[in-house]
Each structure stands twice: as structure tokens, then as C-alpha cells.
N, C-alpha and C positions, 0 to 999 in steps of 0.2 A: 520653294517647289507649289508648282499647280498639278492638279488631278481632274480630269473632265474623261466625260465618257466620249468615245470617238469610235465609230463604226468604220473610218477609212482604214482601221487594220485591216480589214479582210481585202482592202484593196491595194495594197502595199504586197510589194515580191518577198515572198520568203526564202532566203539562202539558207543554207546549211553550215554550220563550223566547219569547215575543214582543219582546223588546227586553233589551238590555244596559245598564246605567248605569256610567260610569266619574266617578268624584268626584275631581279633583283636589284637594290640599291645600297650601299654602303657611302658611308658621307652625308653631310648634309648639304652640298652644292653653294654654300656660304661661305665659311671658313674653309672646309676642306673639301677639294673637288668630288664630287660623286661619282663611282665606280658601279660599271654595271654588270650583271650577270644574267643575259637573257637565256632564258629554257624554252625552245618550242616544244609543245605537248600535242602528240596526236594520240588517237584509238580512246580518246576518252567517250564513255557512255554520256557524259554530260557535264555543266560549267558545275555542278555538286562536287564532282568527283575530282575537278581541277582544284576547286578550293581547298578542298580536305588534304590534297598532294601538297598545296601551297601552305596550309597551316603547319605540316609534318615539318617542311623543309626551310620555312621562312628562316627560324632562330631570330636575330635581333637586328636581320635586313628589314629595309622597307622595301616595299614592291609597285607594281603596276601590274594588273590584268586586261590582255586585249583578246579580242576574238579574229579569228582571220577567216575573211571571207574571199571568193574567189569570182568575180565578175563574168560574164559571157564571153569577154574577150582575153580572158585570162589574167588580167591583174589582179594583185591579192591586196587588200587591205585589212591594215588593222586597226580594229575600232575599240577604243580604251572603254573596258566596264570599270574600271574603277583600281582603288589603290590608295594607299597613303603615301604616295611620294610623287612628284612629277618634276622632272628636273626641268631648270630655268630654260626658255626656250622652245620646248617641246610643243607639239600640237596634238589634238585630242583625234585625231584620225592620219594615220600615215600610208602614204600608197606605193607599192612596190611593183613592179613591171619585170614580168619573165620574157629573156631574150628569145625565149624557143617558141 
């Protein structure tokens, strides 16, 4: 990991999170096929609120945490924030497009 001062932070467009996603996983995806349980979270005041909910609900499952953003054209993107599981063949960012 590398950390450096970078004032281009102020040049980047900042988008508000429209929703968070938590995908709970069971199985290791090696010997046992991973099974998913995706949950869309709206109305959260912050990612801290989502993390608190995640810790209460997780149990012995593994998880991935995403933030959903919507670009000006209406396309949704899920940006992976973290987690302790990533299924084989998955990407960090997933683009979703609305038909309307």
C-alpha cells in the first residue's frame, strides 16, 4: 500500500451514495459452491451505519460490501468497498444499466 499527498482530490467529481449493497456468502467456492444472499440497503446515514448492521447480521457468513452510485446517464455502478470474500471470477466494479 502506498499513501501520498494528492490535491487532485478536489478536482474529482463526488457522487452521493444512493444505496449500499452487502452480499453475504456461504461456502468456500472451492470445495463447496458459494451461495449468495445480496441485500440492498437504502436510507443509511453513513457507511458506519451499514457496517454496524453488517456486524449484527453477518453471523458465520462471509461478505462483500459495495456502494452504489448513479452516473448522470442513469447507469448504476457497484464499487466494492471491502469484505472478507470474493467469489472466483468476480470483478471489483460492476456496471448496471436501467432500461427506463
